[in-house]
C-alpha positions in Angstrom: 41.1 -25.3 -89.1 41.2 -24.9 -92.9 44.4 -24.8 -95.0 44.0 -21.1 -95.7 44.1 -20.3 -92.0 47.8 -19.3 -92.1 48.9 -16.5 -94.4 51.9 -17.6 -96.5 55.0 -15.7 -95.5 58.7 -16.6 -95.6 59.7 -15.6 -92.1 56.4 -15.3 -90.1 53.4 -17.3 -89.1 50.5 -14.9 -89.6 46.7 -15.0 -89.1 44.8 -11.9 -90.3 41.3 -12.6 -89.0 39.7 -13.8 -85.8 37.7 -17.0 -85.6 36.8 -18.4 -82.2 36.9 -22.0 -83.6 40.7 -21.5 -84.4 41.8 -20.2 -81.0 43.0 -23.5 -79.5 44.9 -24.4 -82.7 46.5 -20.9 -82.8 47.6 -21.4 -79.2 49.7 -24.4 -80.3 51.0 -23.0 -83.5 52.0 -19.6 -82.1 53.7 -21.1 -79.0 56.9 -19.6 -77.6 59.9 -21.3 -76.0 63.6 -20.8 -75.2 64.7 -24.4 -74.5 64.1 -24.0 -70.7 60.5 -22.8 -70.5 57.6 -22.4 -72.9 54.1 -21.2 -73.2 51.1 -21.7 -75.5 49.9 -18.5 -77.2 47.2 -17.8 -74.7 45.8 -14.3 -74.8 47.0 -12.0 -72.0 43.5 -10.7 -71.3 40.6 -12.8 -70.2 39.2 -15.2 -72.8 36.1 -17.2 -71.8 36.0 -19.2 -75.0 37.5 -22.6 -75.7 41.2 -22.5 -74.7 44.0 -24.7 -73.3 46.0 -22.6 -70.9 49.6 -23.8 -70.9 52.9 -22.7 -69.4 55.7 -25.2 -69.0 59.1 -25.4 -67.3 61.7 -27.9 -68.6 62.3 -30.8 -66.2 59.3 -30.1 -63.9 56.9 -33.1 -63.9 54.4 -35.0 -61.8 54.0 -38.8 -61.5 50.2 -39.1 -62.3 48.9 -42.5 -61.3 47.9 -44.6 -64.3 44.3 -45.5 -64.9 45.0 -49.0 -66.1 47.5 -51.8 -65.6 49.3 -50.6 -62.5 48.3 -53.7 -60.6 50.2 -55.9 -63.0 53.7 -57.1 -62.1 56.3 -54.9 -63.8 53.7 -52.4 -65.0 54.6 -48.7 -64.6 52.9 -47.2 -61.6 52.6 -43.7 -63.0 52.4 -41.7 -66.2 54.7 -38.7 -66.1 53.1 -35.3 -66.9 54.9 -32.2 -67.8 53.2 -29.7 -65.5 51.1 -26.7 -66.4 53.1 -24.2 -64.5 51.9 -21.0 -62.7 50.7 -18.5 -65.3 52.5 -15.2 -65.2 51.3 -13.7 -68.6 47.8 -12.7 -67.5 46.5 -9.1 -67.7 42.9 -8.5 -66.9 41.5 -5.4 -68.7 38.5 -3.3 -68.0 37.3 -0.4 -70.1 34.8 1.8 -68.3 34.0 -1.2 -66.0 33.5 -3.5 -69.0 35.8 -6.6 -69.2 37.8 -7.1 -72.4 37.0 -10.6 -73.6 37.3 -11.5 -77.3 34.7 -14.2 -76.8 32.0 -11.7 -75.8 32.9 -8.5 -77.7 33.0 -7.7 -81.4 36.4 -8.1 -83.1 36.5 -5.7 -86.0 40.2 -6.3 -87.0 42.7 -8.9 -85.9 46.3 -9.6 -86.8 48.7 -12.1 -85.1 52.3 -12.7 -86.1 54.9 -15.2 -84.8 58.2 -13.7 -86.1 60.5 -16.7 -86.5 63.5 -14.6 -87.6 63.6 -12.6 -84.4 61.7 -14.8 -82.0 58.7 -12.8 -80.8 54.9 -13.0 -80.9 52.7 -10.0 -81.6 48.9 -9.5 -81.7 47.0 -6.4 -82.8 43.2 -6.2 -82.8 40.4 -3.7 -82.5 37.4 -4.6 -80.3 34.0 -3.1 -79.7 32.8 -3.8 -76.1 29.2 -4.2 -75.1 29.2 -0.5 -73.9 30.2 0.4 -77.5 33.6 1.6 -76.5 36.1 0.8 -79.3 39.6 0.0 -78.3 42.8 -1.0 -80.1 45.2 -3.5 -78.4 48.7 -4.4 -79.4 50.7 -7.0 -77.4 54.2 -8.2 -78.1 56.0 -10.9 -76.1 59.0 -13.2 -76.1 60.9 -15.6 -73.9 64.5 -14.5 -73.8 67.2 -16.7 -75.1 70.0 -14.7 -73.5 68.4 -14.7 -70.0 66.5 -18.0 -70.2 64.6 -17.5 -66.9 63.0 -14.2 -68.2 60.1 -13.4 -70.4 58.7 -10.0 -71.4 55.4 -8.5 -72.5 54.5 -5.1 -74.0 50.8 -4.5 -73.8 49.4 -1.3 -75.3 45.8 0.0 -75.3 44.4 2.9 -77.4 40.8 4.2 -77.0 39.4 5.0 -80.5 36.0 6.5 -79.8 35.9 7.5 -76.1 37.5 9.1 -73.1 37.3 7.1 -69.9 38.8 4.7 -67.4 41.0 1.8 -68.2 42.0 -0.6 -65.4 44.8 -3.1 -65.9 45.3 -6.0 -63.5 48.4 -8.1 -64.2 48.5 -11.2 -62.1 50.2 -14.5 -61.3 47.9 -17.5 -61.1 49.4 -20.6 -59.3 46.0 -22.2 -59.1 46.4 -24.0 -62.4 45.6 -27.6 -63.4 46.5 -30.0 -66.1 43.6 -30.9 -68.4 45.1 -34.4 -68.9 45.2 -35.2 -65.2 44.1 -38.9 -64.8 42.2 -38.3 -61.6 41.6 -34.6 -61.7 44.3 -34.1 -59.0 45.9 -30.7 -58.3 49.6 -31.1 -58.8 50.9 -27.9 -57.0 51.0 -26.6 -53.4 51.3 -22.9 -52.9 53.8 -22.1 -50.2 54.1 -18.3 -50.1 53.3 -15.0 -51.9 55.1 -11.7 -51.7 53.9 -8.3 -53.0 56.0 -5.2 -53.4 55.7 -2.0 -55.3 55.0 -3.0 -59.0 56.1 -6.6 -58.4 54.8 -9.8 -56.9 56.0 -13.4 -56.5 54.5 -16.8 -55.6 56.5 -19.7 -54.4 55.0 -23.2 -54.9 56.1 -26.8 -55.1 55.0 -29.8 -56.9 53.4 -32.6 -54.9 55.3 -35.9 -54.8 58.3 -34.8 -56.9 58.9 -31.7 -54.7 60.2 -29.3 -57.4 60.2 -25.8 -55.9 59.4 -22.9 -58.3 59.2 -19.1 -57.7 57.1 -17.4 -60.3 57.4 -13.6 -60.2 56.4 -10.5 -62.2 57.5 -6.8 -62.4 55.4 -4.0 -63.9 56.2 -0.7 -65.6 53.7 1.7 -67.2 53.8 4.4 -69.8 51.3 6.9 -71.2 52.0 8.1 -74.7 55.5 6.6 -74.2 56.2 8.7 -71.1 56.8 6.9 -67.8 53.7 6.7 -65.6 53.5 6.1 -61.9 50.1 4.9 -60.7 48.7 3.8 -57.3 48.8 0.1 -57.0 45.9 -1.9 -55.5 46.7 -5.5 -54.5 44.3 -8.4 -54.5 45.7 -11.6 -53.0 43.9 -14.9 -52.9 45.3 -18.3 -51.8 46.7 -19.2 -55.1 46.7 -15.9 -57.0 48.1 -12.4 -56.7 46.9 -9.5 -58.7 48.1 -5.9 -59.0 45.5 -3.3 -60.2 46.2 0.0 -61.9 43.6 2.5 -63.0 44.1 5.4 -65.4 41.9 8.0 -67.1 42.6 8.2 -70.8 41.4 10.3 -73.6 40.7 9.3 -77.2 43.8 8.2 -79.1 46.1 8.2 -76.1 48.1 5.0 -75.7 48.5 3.3 -72.3 51.2 0.7 -72.2 52.0 -1.9 -69.6 55.3 -3.7 -69.5 55.3 -7.0 -67.7 58.5 -9.0 -67.0 58.1 -12.5 -65.8 60.4 -15.2 -64.4 60.5 -18.8 -63.4 63.2 -19.7 -60.9 63.3 -23.4 -59.9 65.1 -25.7 -57.5 66.8 -27.8 -60.3 69.0 -24.7 -60.8 69.0 -22.8 -57.5 68.8 -23.5 -53.8 65.3 -23.6 -52.5 65.9 -20.9 -49.9 67.3 -18.6 -52.6 64.5 -18.8 -55.2 62.8 -15.5 -54.3 66.1 -13.6 -54.1 67.1 -14.9 -57.6 63.7 -14.1 -59.0 63.9 -10.5 -57.7 67.4 -10.2 -59.2 66.1 -11.5 -62.6 63.3 -9.0 -62.6 65.6 -6.1 -61.7 67.9 -7.0 -64.5 65.0 -7.3 -67.0 63.7 -3.9 -65.9 67.1 -2.2 -66.2 67.7 -3.6 -69.7 64.1 -2.8 -70.7 61.8 -4.4 -73.2 63.5 -2.9 -76.3 66.9 -3.9 -75.0 65.9 -7.4 -74.3 64.3 -7.6 -77.7 67.5 -6.4 -79.4 69.4 -9.2 -77.7 66.7 -11.6 -78.8 67.2 -10.6 -82.4 70.9 -11.1 -82.1 70.6 -14.6 -80.5 68.1 -15.8 -83.1 70.3 -14.5 -85.9 73.1 -16.7 -84.6 70.9 -19.7 -84.5 69.6 -19.1 -88.1 73.1 -18.8 -89.4 73.6 -22.6 -89.4 70.0 -23.8 -89.0 68.2 -22.0 -91.8 67.0 -23.7 -94.9 66.1 -21.4 -97.8 63.7 -22.4 -100.5 63.1 -20.3 -103.6 59.9 -20.5 -105.6 57.6 -22.0 -103.0 56.7 -19.7 -100.1 54.5 -22.2 -98.3 57.3 -24.8 -98.3 59.7 -22.0 -97.1 57.4 -21.0 -94.3 56.9 -24.6 -93.2 60.5 -25.6 -92.9 61.4 -22.5 -91.0 58.5 -23.1 -88.7 59.7 -26.6 -88.0 63.3 -25.4 -87.4 62.1 -22.5 -85.2 60.0 -24.8 -83.0 62.9 -27.3 -82.6 65.1 -24.5 -81.3 62.4 -23.2 -79.0 62.1 -26.7 -77.5 65.8 -27.6 -77.0 69.0 -25.7 -77.2 71.3 -28.3 -75.6 72.8 -26.5 -72.7 71.4 -28.9 -70.0 71.9 -32.7 -70.2 69.0 -33.1 -67.7 66.5 -31.9 -70.3 65.3 -33.6 -73.4 62.7 -33.3 -76.1 59.0 -34.1 -75.7 56.9 -34.9 -78.8 54.9 -31.8 -78.1 57.7 -29.7 -76.7 56.3 -26.7 -74.9 53.2 -26.5 -77.0 50.7 -28.8 -75.2 50.2 -31.6 -72.6 49.7 -34.6 -74.9 52.1 -37.5 -74.4 52.9 -36.0 -71.0 55.7 -33.9 -72.4 58.0 -36.9 -71.9 61.0 -38.2 -73.8 60.5 -41.0 -76.5 62.8 -42.8 -78.9 62.1 -40.0 -81.3 65.0 -38.1 -79.8 67.7 -40.7 -80.8 66.1 -41.7 -84.1 65.0 -38.3 -85.5 66.3 -35.3 -83.5 70.0 -36.0 -83.0 70.8 -35.6 -86.7 69.3 -32.1 -86.7 71.1 -30.9 -83.6 74.4 -32.5 -84.7 74.4 -30.7 -88.0 73.0 -27.3 -87.0 74.8 -26.7 -83.7 78.1 -27.5 -81.9 78.6 -31.2 -81.1 78.1 -30.7 -77.4 74.4 -30.2 -77.9 73.9 -33.6 -79.4 76.3 -35.0 -76.8 74.1 -33.7 -74.0 71.2 -35.7 -75.5 73.3 -38.9 -75.3 74.4 -38.0 -71.7 70.8 -37.8 -70.7 70.5 -41.5 -71.5 73.9 -42.3 -70.0 72.9 -40.7 -66.8 69.7 -42.8 -66.7 71.5 -46.1 -67.3 71.0 -47.4 -63.8 67.3 -46.8 -64.0 67.2 -48.5 -67.4 68.8 -51.6 -65.7 66.1 -51.4 -63.0 63.4 -51.2 -65.7 64.8 -54.5 -67.2 65.0 -56.1 -63.8 61.3 -55.5 -63.2 60.6 -57.6 -66.4 62.9 -60.4 -65.3 66.2 -59.5 -67.0 69.5 -60.0 -65.2 73.2 -59.3 -65.0 73.0 -55.6 -65.9 70.8 -55.9 -68.9 69.1 -52.5 -69.6 65.7 -51.7 -71.2 65.4 -48.0 -71.8 61.9 -46.6 -71.3 59.5 -45.9 -74.1 58.4 -42.8 -72.2 60.3 -41.1 -69.4 61.1 -38.0 -67.5 63.7 -39.4 -65.1 64.8 -42.7 -66.6 61.9 -44.7 -65.2 59.4 -46.2 -67.6 56.0 -44.4 -67.3 54.0 -45.5 -70.4 50.6 -47.0 -69.6 49.8 -49.1 -72.7 51.0 -52.7 -72.5 51.6 -53.1 -76.2 54.0 -50.2 -76.0 55.5 -50.6 -72.6 56.4 -54.3 -72.8 56.6 -54.9 -76.6 57.9 -51.8 -78.4 61.4 -52.8 -77.3 63.1 -51.5 -80.5 63.5 -48.2 -78.7 66.4 -49.9 -76.9 68.3 -50.1 -80.2 67.7 -46.4 -80.9 69.8 -45.6 -77.8 72.8 -47.4 -79.3 72.2 -46.1 -82.8 72.2 -42.6 -81.4 75.7 -43.2 -80.1 76.9 -44.6 -83.4 75.3 -41.7 -85.3 76.9 -39.1 -83.1 80.4 -40.6 -83.3 80.1 -41.3 -87.0 79.1 -37.7 -87.7 81.2 -35.7 -85.2 84.3 -38.0 -85.2 84.2 -37.7 -81.4 85.1 -41.4 -80.8 86.2 -40.5 -77.2 82.5 -40.6 -76.2 82.4 -44.4 -76.5 85.2 -45.3 -74.0 84.1 -42.5 -71.6 80.4 -43.1 -71.7 78.9 -45.0 -74.6 80.3 -48.5 -74.1 78.5 -49.0 -70.8 75.2 -48.2 -72.4 76.0 -50.5 -75.4 77.0 -53.4 -73.2 73.8 -53.1 -71.1 71.6 -52.9 -74.3 73.5 -55.9 -75.9 72.8 -57.9 -72.7 69.1 -57.2 -73.0 69.0 -58.3 -76.7 70.8 -61.6 -76.2 68.6 -62.4 -73.1 65.4 -61.4 -75.0 66.2 -63.7 -77.9 64.9 -67.3 -77.8 66.5 -70.2 -79.7 64.0 -71.8 -82.1 64.7 -75.5 -82.9 62.2 -75.3 -85.7 64.1 -72.4 -87.4 67.5 -73.3 -86.0 67.8 -69.6 -85.3 67.4 -67.1 -82.5 64.0 -65.4 -82.6 62.5 -62.4 -80.8 58.8 -63.0 -79.8 55.9 -60.9 -78.8 56.9 -57.4 -79.9 55.5 -54.3 -81.5 57.7 -52.7 -84.2 57.5 -49.0 -85.2 54.3 -50.0 -87.0 52.0 -49.8 -83.9 49.1 -51.2 -86.0 50.6 -54.6 -85.3 50.9 -55.8 -81.7 52.4 -58.9 -80.2 54.0 -60.2 -83.3 57.0 -62.5 -83.7 60.2 -61.6 -85.4 59.6 -58.0 -86.4 62.3 -57.4 -89.0 63.3 -54.0 -87.7 63.6 -55.2 -84.1 65.6 -58.3 -85.0 67.9 -56.5 -87.4 68.5 -53.7 -84.9 69.2 -56.2 -82.1 71.7 -58.0 -84.3 73.4 -54.7 -85.2 73.5 -53.5 -81.6 75.3 -56.7 -80.5 77.8 -56.6 -83.4 78.5 -52.9 -82.9 79.1 -53.5 -79.2 81.5 -56.4 -79.8 83.3 -54.4 -82.4 83.9 -51.5 -80.0 84.9 -53.8 -77.1 87.7 -55.2 -79.4 88.7 -51.6 -80.4 88.9 -50.5 -76.8 90.9 -53.5 -75.7 93.5 -52.6 -78.3 93.5 -48.8 -78.4 92.0 -47.7 -75.1 93.2 -50.3 -72.6 92.7 -48.2 -69.5 89.1 -47.5 -70.4 88.6 -51.1 -71.4 89.7 -52.3 -68.0 87.6 -49.7 -66.2 84.4 -50.6 -68.2 85.1 -54.4 -68.1 85.4 -54.2 -64.3 82.4 -52.0 -63.8 80.1 -54.0 -65.9 81.5 -57.4 -64.8 81.6 -58.5 -68.4 82.8 -62.1 -68.9 84.2 -63.9 -71.9 81.4 -66.4 -71.7 78.9 -63.6 -71.9 80.6 -62.2 -75.0 80.4 -65.6 -76.7 76.7 -65.8 -75.9 76.2 -62.3 -77.5 78.1 -63.3 -80.5 76.2 -66.6 -80.9 72.8 -64.7 -80.9 74.0 -62.0 -83.3 75.4 -64.5 -85.8 72.3 -66.6 -85.8 69.4 -64.2 -85.5 66.3 -64.9 -87.6 65.3 -62.3 -90.2 62.0 -63.1 -91.9 62.2 -63.0 -95.7 59.9 -63.6 -98.7 61.5 -65.2 -101.7 58.4 -64.5 -103.7 58.5 -60.8 -103.2 62.2 -60.5 -102.6 61.7 -58.4 -99.4 62.3 -58.8 -95.7 58.9 -59.3 -94.0 57.7 -57.0 -91.4 57.0 -60.0 -89.2 56.6 -63.8 -89.5 52.9 -63.8 -90.5 52.6 -60.6 -92.5 51.8 -62.5 -95.7 48.9 -64.2 -93.9 47.1 -60.8 -94.3 45.1 -59.7 -97.3 47.4 -57.4 -99.1 45.3 -54.5 -100.4 47.1 -51.2 -101.2 45.8 -48.0 -99.5 44.7 -46.7 -102.8 41.6 -49.0 -102.4 40.7 -47.4 -99.1 37.8 -45.0 -99.4 38.5 -41.5 -98.2 35.6 -41.7 -95.9 37.5 -44.4 -93.9 40.7 -42.3 -93.5 42.3 -42.0 -91.1 41.6 -45.6 -90.2 42.5 -45.0 -86.5 39.4 -42.7 -86.3 37.1 -44.9 -88.2 38.0 -48.6 -87.6 38.0 -50.7 -84.5 41.4 -51.6 -83.1 40.7 -55.2 -83.8 40.2 -54.5 -87.5 43.3 -52.4 -87.7 45.5 -55.1 -86.1 44.2 -57.7 -88.6 44.7 -55.4 -91.6 47.9 -55.1 -93.7 48.0 -51.3 -93.2 51.1 -49.8 -91.7 51.0 -46.7 -89.5 54.6 -45.6 -90.2 57.9 -46.8 -91.7 58.9 -50.1 -90.1 61.0 -52.3 -92.4 61.7 -49.1 -94.3 62.8 -47.5 -91.0 65.5 -50.2 -90.7 66.5 -49.7 -94.3 66.8 -45.9 -93.7 69.1 -46.4 -90.7 71.2 -49.0 -92.4 71.0 -47.9 -96.0 74.7 -48.6 -96.6 73.9 -52.3 -96.1 71.4 -52.4 -99.0 71.8 -51.8 -102.7 69.6 -49.4 -104.6 67.6 -52.1 -106.3 66.8 -53.8 -102.9 65.8 -50.4 -101.4 63.4 -49.8 -104.4 61.9 -53.3 -104.1 61.2 -52.8 -100.4 59.8 -49.3 -100.9 57.5 -50.4 -103.7 56.2 -53.2 -101.5 55.6 -51.4 -98.2 54.9 -47.7 -99.1 51.6 -48.5 -100.9 50.4 -50.2 -97.7 51.4 -47.3 -95.4 48.6 -44.9 -94.2 51.2 -42.5 -92.7 49.0 -41.9 -89.6 52.1 -41.2 -87.6 53.8 -37.8 -87.9 57.2 -39.7 -88.0 56.3 -41.6 -91.2 56.4 -39.2 -94.3 60.0 -38.0 -93.7 61.5 -41.5 -93.8 59.6 -42.1 -97.1 60.8 -38.8 -98.5 64.5 -39.8 -97.9 64.2 -43.2 -99.4 62.1 -42.0 -102.3 64.8 -39.5 -103.1 67.4 -42.2 -102.8 65.8 -44.3 -105.5 65.2 -41.2 -107.7 61.4 -41.0 -107.1 61.6 -37.3 -106.7 57.8 -36.6 -107.3 57.0 -39.2 -104.6 59.6 -37.6 -102.3 58.0 -34.2 -102.8 54.5 -35.6 -102.1 55.8 -37.1 -98.8 57.7 -33.9 -97.9 54.5 -31.9 -98.2 52.8 -34.3 -95.8 55.4 -33.7 -93.1 56.4 -30.0 -93.6 52.9 -28.5 -93.1 51.5 -31.1 -90.8 50.8 -28.6 -88.1 50.3 -25.4 -90.1 47.6 -27.0 -92.2 46.4 -29.3 -89.3 46.3 -32.4 -91.5 45.2 -34.6 -88.6 42.8 -32.2 -87.1 44.7 -32.3 -83.7 47.0 -29.4 -83.6 45.0 -27.9 -80.8 46.6 -30.5 -78.6 50.1 -29.2 -79.5 52.6 -29.3 -82.4 54.5 -32.4 -83.5 58.0 -31.3 -82.4 60.0 -34.4 -82.9 58.6 -35.1 -86.4 59.8 -31.5 -87.2 63.3 -32.9 -87.1 62.3 -35.4 -89.7 61.2 -32.5 -91.9 64.7 -31.1 -91.8 66.1 -34.6 -92.6 63.7 -34.8 -95.5 65.4 -31.8 -97.2 69.0 -32.4 -96.1 69.2 -36.2 -96.3 66.4 -36.5 -98.8 66.7 -33.9 -101.5 70.3 -33.0 -100.5 71.3 -36.7 -100.3 73.6 -36.0 -97.4 75.2 -39.1 -96.0 78.1 -39.7 -93.5 78.8 -43.4 -93.7 82.4 -44.5 -93.4 83.8 -41.1 -92.2 82.8 -39.6 -95.6 80.6 -36.5 -96.0 78.7 -37.3 -99.2 75.9 -35.6 -101.2 73.7 -36.5 -104.0 71.6 -33.3 -104.5 68.3 -33.4 -106.3 65.6 -30.7 -106.6 61.8 -30.9 -106.9 60.4 -29.3 -110.1 58.2 -27.1 -107.9 61.3 -25.2 -106.4 63.7 -22.8 -108.1 66.4 -23.6 -105.6 67.1 -24.6 -102.0 70.1 -24.3 -99.7 71.1 -25.4 -96.2 74.1 -25.1 -93.9 75.7 -27.8 -91.8 78.4 -28.0 -89.2 80.4 -31.1 -89.9 83.3 -31.7 -87.6 83.8 -28.0 -87.1 83.5 -27.1 -90.7 80.6 -24.8 -91.7 79.5 -25.9 -95.2 76.6 -24.3 -97.2 75.0 -26.3 -99.9 72.9 -24.5 -102.6 71.1 -26.5 -105.2 69.3 -25.1 -108.3 68.1 -26.9 -111.5 71.4 -26.1 -113.2 74.1 -26.4 -110.6 75.0 -27.2 -107.0 77.3 -24.8 -105.1 79.3 -25.8 -102.0 80.6 -22.9 -99.9 83.2 -23.6 -97.2 82.8 -20.9 -94.5 85.6 -22.3 -92.4 89.4 -21.8 -92.2 90.2 -25.4 -93.1 89.6 -27.3 -96.3 87.2 -30.1 -96.5 86.9 -33.0 -98.9 83.4 -34.2 -99.8 81.9 -36.7 -102.1 79.3 -35.4 -104.7 77.4 -38.0 -106.7 80.3 -40.4 -106.1 83.1 -38.0 -107.0 85.7 -36.6 -104.5 85.7 -32.8 -104.3 87.9 -30.6 -102.2 86.4 -27.3 -101.0 89.2 -24.9 -99.9 88.8 -22.6 -96.9 86.4 -19.6 -97.4 85.8 -20.6 -101.0 83.1 -22.2 -103.1 82.9 -24.9 -105.7 80.3 -25.1 -108.4 79.2 -28.5 -109.8 
């Protein structure tokens, strides 16, 4: 896919031509979701070319047995897979007995638009079939935000050079598979199918996990916008049900099929009520109608954009990119269900199993805290709190005791299900992200009550893990942490990764600090937690001993903390000396060569400096940035955003802009030639951070909302809105001024470039 594939537009993702080679990539980019379910942008009609069919339901997964490692003690027995769910969008089309298939017919015009402002996908094309019949098709569809179990399609056909017969066969296909199945297993069992007039339903369940799902559809027809009643023919197979309608049409008449679909599942409803609820959903959708549902969709997206939008003037491609990232984040997660979380690919593909990673706590929570009500981010934390017992079990499998918890690198239900040893057993820094997420939430929202109610139990379990994982080194007279992988996954099984050690030290100190606070200010909660966790004074002293004496590798020659003990044993050669023909190195070098090189996949030491920036002065940040960034190949989607924020912090605005471009259009321009597998959802939160925390300089350390706004020369202005402790604040930055507008009924005091500024209710301040 080339960089001119997407037409620049401020509010829409547009493709204005048809290229078979781009179909799979388009299916990812034009995906739809409503936080509960999602679907790739597969064509409704048959397509025999290269395609990844994908429909997904939040929380529905399968424990696919791992190919390697499962025989090792403590190794995960399965890799969780978000399931390709029964497909309800399909509509087979025949024109005078000829099948409509864009892979076999001539496409003379093509236009596809994902309207991000209003939340719908539309496709218009003209095709010439092998029988020389020329037909125009327009399809529009969306997944309702208001009624999140419902989706709707409007599919219109107009014959351009003929009179004849058009047959439409909307169907439900429950005989679907996952392309990423490890052993080519079928993950679903069909239980029942029901057909009524203009409607059908299939009830199925997942194997092993026993999630029950009823997938149903309802159909309505119009001819030239007048209601049309046609005889229905039913074709039922073991895993598929199809309704067939045939109509004689004349040239330039328009035949329209409305298709309403629903997923109803046993996480939300009783198993024996699924069909009844599905029928009720479809009746409601039919009564409201396509246009009525679409009007509600526009209202709901307008409400989201009020606080989520970022406006950029003077750079339409940058504007399009940031809105695309924000749009996909909201399609993936809306925060109403603490049982759900955010997969790295969201609802756009199968890669990474659709599972939850540490990306949520490290990258996504800031976005959801600032653009929505605090309960949305709180539900992300509760997801981890509710999995605490399984995190303790995960640690027990590795030999940890006394309630120590190791949160999984990859999970659906709290169990570890990642199948690469250097990640599963060594990338333990994710444990610290769980605690940092709690700190970040409380620091931003001011909702300290979360810690005594829920947070401290998690913090104690994680602190127990860290002090048990540390080893006392007589040689260094310090506690060390051995055999780890830091955020830079191009180094495995290293000792004393700075980021891991620093985070472990901070986690223990933060836990001890809050234990003391609860003992004084929340005595009842302290007694409850102390009793539940069986925490002892002796154990607290062990934690304190480790935290006070943890080893942090440092180079006096370079004046920087070292990524790990032996980093300087490597030949330090900046990435500028790497030939372009060898980039990305993960596609051209052996893994052995990568591990022996100095090259860094993503921010590692710099990740720690980003999280704990208030503990480092600007000179030190610049020194670390200048040492590590030239060695970073940015072959993780999570890397450029952190570098953008730190570059802006040290006033390297051109470098910040360069890094921003690498993250903002990662999927739209398919930098890594992999968007066909799905979009990089969690790194999209980093794109938002790059503008708000990078160029906007927003910080919330020490209960202070502070800004240090800067602007790239390439932009005329930019603006964003945040919800800070119930205050809606808009920030608009141009090259001549910065305007802060308080949209709330209470005043707020902020800090701008070190100076205190009060912004009165419903007023603005220009600086």
